[in-house]
C-alpha positions as CSV (number, residue, x, y, z in Angstrom):
1,M,70.7,-25.2,-3.7
2,S,72.1,-25.9,-7.1
3,K,73.8,-23.2,-9.1
4,E,70.7,-22.9,-11.4
5,Q,68.4,-22.5,-8.4
6,I,70.7,-19.9,-6.9
7,L,70.8,-18.0,-10.2
8,L,67.0,-18.1,-10.5
9,A,66.6,-16.9,-6.9
10,V,69.0,-14.0,-7.5
11,I,67.2,-13.0,-10.7
12,F,63.7,-13.1,-9.3
13,Y,64.5,-11.5,-5.9
14,G,66.5,-8.9,-7.9
15,V,63.4,-8.1,-9.9
16,L,61.3,-8.0,-6.8
17,M,63.7,-5.6,-5.1
18,L,63.7,-3.3,-8.2
19,C,59.9,-3.3,-8.2
20,T,59.6,-2.4,-4.6
21,L,62.3,0.3,-5.1
22,F,60.3,1.7,-7.9
23,A,57.2,1.8,-5.7
24,F,59.2,3.6,-2.9
25,I,60.7,6.2,-5.2
26,F,57.4,6.8,-7.0
27,G,55.7,7.3,-3.6
28,A,58.5,9.5,-2.2
29,I,58.4,11.8,-5.2
30,N,54.7,12.2,-5.0
31,Y,54.0,12.1,-1.2
32,F,57.1,13.2,0.7
33,K,55.9,16.8,0.5
34,K,54.2,19.2,2.9
35,G,50.5,18.8,2.9
36,K,50.3,15.4,1.3
37,P,48.2,12.6,3.0
38,L,50.0,10.8,5.8
39,F,48.2,7.7,4.7
40,C,50.1,7.8,1.4
41,Q,53.4,8.5,3.2
42,L,52.9,5.5,5.4
43,V,52.2,3.2,2.4
44,T,55.4,4.6,0.7
45,C,57.4,3.8,3.9
46,A,56.0,0.2,3.7
47,M,57.5,0.0,0.1
48,G,60.8,1.2,1.5
49,C,60.8,-1.6,4.2
50,F,60.0,-4.2,1.5
51,T,62.9,-2.9,-0.6
52,M,65.3,-3.3,2.4
53,A,63.9,-6.8,3.0
54,Y,64.7,-8.0,-0.5
55,I,68.1,-6.3,-0.5
56,F,69.0,-8.4,2.6
57,E,67.5,-11.4,1.0
58,L,69.7,-11.0,-2.0
59,L,72.8,-10.5,0.2
60,Q,71.9,-13.5,2.2
61,I,71.7,-15.7,-1.0
62,F,75.0,-14.4,-2.2
63,I,76.7,-15.2,1.1
64,T,75.2,-18.5,2.0
65,K,74.2,-19.8,-1.4
66,N,70.8,-20.7,0.0
67,I,67.4,-19.2,0.9
68,E,67.3,-18.9,4.6
69,T,64.1,-20.4,6.2
70,G,65.1,-19.3,9.8
71,F,65.7,-15.8,11.0
72,Q,67.5,-13.3,8.8
73,V,67.5,-9.5,8.8
74,G,65.2,-9.4,5.7
75,N,62.4,-10.7,7.9
76,L,62.4,-7.4,9.8
77,G,61.7,-5.6,6.5
78,I,58.6,-7.7,5.9
79,I,57.4,-7.1,9.4
80,G,58.1,-3.4,9.1
81,G,56.3,-3.2,5.8
82,M,53.2,-4.9,7.1
83,A,53.3,-2.7,10.2
84,F,53.3,0.4,8.0
85,L,50.4,-0.9,5.9
86,F,48.5,-1.7,9.1
87,T,49.2,1.7,10.5
88,A,48.1,3.4,7.3
89,S,44.8,1.5,7.2
90,F,44.0,1.4,10.9
91,G,45.4,4.6,12.1
92,E,44.8,7.0,9.2
93,L,41.9,5.6,7.2
94,D,39.6,3.3,9.2
95,D,37.9,5.9,11.3
96,K,37.1,8.0,8.2
97,V,35.4,5.2,6.3
98,D,33.9,2.9,8.9
99,D,31.2,4.4,11.1
100,K,31.4,2.2,14.1
101,K,27.8,3.3,15.2
102,D,26.4,2.0,11.9
103,K,25.1,-1.5,12.6
104,S,24.6,-2.2,8.9
105,L,28.4,-2.2,8.4
106,L,28.9,-4.9,11.1
107,K,28.6,-7.7,8.5
108,Y,31.6,-6.3,6.5
109,R,33.7,-6.3,9.7
110,Y,32.9,-10.0,10.2
111,I,33.4,-11.0,6.6
112,A,36.8,-9.2,6.6
113,L,38.0,-11.7,9.3
114,L,38.3,-14.2,6.5
115,A,41.5,-12.5,5.3
116,P,43.6,-13.2,8.5
117,L,41.9,-16.6,8.8
118,L,43.2,-17.4,5.3
119,I,46.7,-16.3,6.4
120,L,46.5,-18.6,9.4
121,L,45.3,-21.5,7.3
122,I,48.3,-21.0,4.9
123,Y,50.6,-21.1,7.9
124,V,49.3,-24.2,9.6
125,P,50.9,-26.8,7.2
126,S,54.3,-25.2,8.0
127,L,53.9,-26.7,11.5
128,F,54.1,-30.2,10.1
129,T,57.3,-29.7,8.0
130,S,60.7,-30.8,9.1
131,N,61.8,-27.2,9.5
132,T,63.4,-26.1,12.8
133,I,61.3,-24.5,15.6
134,E,63.2,-21.3,14.9
135,T,61.9,-21.3,11.3
136,K,58.3,-22.0,12.4
137,I,58.4,-19.2,15.0
138,V,60.0,-16.7,12.6
139,T,57.3,-17.5,10.0
140,L,54.5,-17.2,12.6
141,I,55.7,-13.7,13.7
142,Q,55.7,-12.5,10.1
143,F,52.2,-14.0,9.6
144,I,51.0,-12.3,12.8
145,F,51.9,-8.9,11.2
146,I,50.4,-9.8,7.8
147,G,47.1,-10.9,9.3
148,P,45.9,-7.5,10.7
149,A,47.1,-5.6,7.6
150,A,45.1,-8.0,5.4
151,Y,42.0,-7.6,7.6
152,Y,41.8,-3.9,7.0
153,S,42.7,-4.0,3.3
154,F,39.9,-6.5,2.8
155,K,37.4,-4.6,5.0
156,H,38.1,-1.4,3.0
157,L,37.6,-3.3,-0.2
158,L,34.2,-4.6,1.0
159,L,32.8,-1.4,2.6
160,P,30.2,0.5,0.6
161,K,30.5,4.1,-0.2
162,D,31.3,6.2,2.9
163,K,30.2,9.7,3.8
164,L,33.5,11.3,2.9
165,G,33.7,9.5,-0.5
166,I,37.2,8.0,0.3
167,V,36.7,4.2,0.2
168,K,35.3,3.8,-3.3
169,P,38.1,5.6,-5.2
170,I,40.8,3.4,-3.5
171,K,39.1,0.0,-3.9
172,I,41.6,-1.0,-6.6
173,Y,44.4,0.0,-4.3
174,S,42.9,-2.0,-1.4
175,L,42.6,-5.0,-3.7
176,I,46.3,-4.7,-4.8
177,E,47.4,-4.4,-1.1
178,L,45.4,-7.4,-0.1
179,L,46.9,-9.5,-3.0
180,I,50.4,-8.4,-2.0
181,E,49.7,-9.6,1.6
182,L,48.4,-12.9,0.2
183,F,51.2,-13.6,-2.2
184,I,53.9,-12.6,0.3
185,T,52.3,-15.2,2.7
186,L,52.3,-17.8,-0.1
187,E,55.9,-17.0,-0.9
188,L,57.0,-17.5,2.7
189,S,55.0,-20.8,2.8
190,A,56.6,-22.0,-0.4
191,I,60.1,-21.3,1.0
192,N,59.3,-23.2,4.1
193,H,58.1,-26.2,2.0
194,G,61.1,-26.0,-0.3
195,S,59.0,-25.4,-3.4
196,T,61.3,-23.3,-5.7
197,L,58.8,-23.3,-8.6
198,F,55.9,-21.9,-6.5
199,M,58.2,-19.5,-4.8
200,I,59.2,-18.1,-8.2
201,I,55.6,-17.9,-9.4
202,F,54.5,-16.0,-6.2
203,V,57.6,-13.6,-6.5
204,V,56.7,-12.8,-10.1
205,I,53.1,-12.0,-9.2
206,S,54.2,-9.9,-6.2
207,S,56.6,-7.9,-8.4
208,I,53.8,-7.0,-10.7
209,L,51.6,-5.9,-7.8
210,F,54.4,-3.8,-6.3
211,I,54.7,-2.0,-9.6
212,L,51.0,-1.2,-9.6
213,I,50.3,-0.3,-6.0
214,I,51.5,3.4,-5.8
215,P,50.1,4.5,-9.2
216,F,46.7,3.1,-8.3
217,L,47.0,4.7,-4.9
218,K,47.8,8.0,-6.5
219,K,44.8,7.7,-8.9
220,G,42.4,6.8,-6.1
221,V,43.6,9.6,-3.7
222,K,43.3,12.1,-6.6
223,K,39.7,11.1,-7.1
224,W,38.8,11.4,-3.4
225,T,40.5,14.8,-2.9
226,Q,38.6,16.2,-5.9
227,Q,35.1,15.2,-4.5
């Protein structure tokens, strides 16, 4: 990478790190208290994992003067963040908003499969790059964790009003979460294809989404707890 590219990468990943740190601190202040929803605590932990991922990404750029396409510790932060988002949606929310006995909701479960399918389609071109097998495997592992999280965020965005009145107030949150999963996927793909311009675009969009996610989560949770 040239000095200009390194500087741009440091600036934009620095912004991304600060945005995820803001999300983590905002969530910790509001939800790391007794009696607060575990769902919100898990989402906050996801923001903490993303923060650690981008801290390691910045350190790696400083040390190697390059953006690593193979394995680096920051990959574990992305995997951890997606695991927390998946756990929040599947473990804490899904049973409350999706009545498995209601056959009318079956179509939403099938349509939601488009989200992980899109993640897979974004990954496939990486197989035909000149990247190492290690890079392709590391990327695939990250996408495997992104896919299930994207499935549930998309499903909760699609579901109509549930009996407990939870899903409707958090639809904007679900949309933001889904977009974060999509743009992280696109960012990883851009890195693997060596596209600095698209990487920067996706990082900027992700930064904005990270700033918004916890405030909209808080707004949605406040509405459902008041019903």
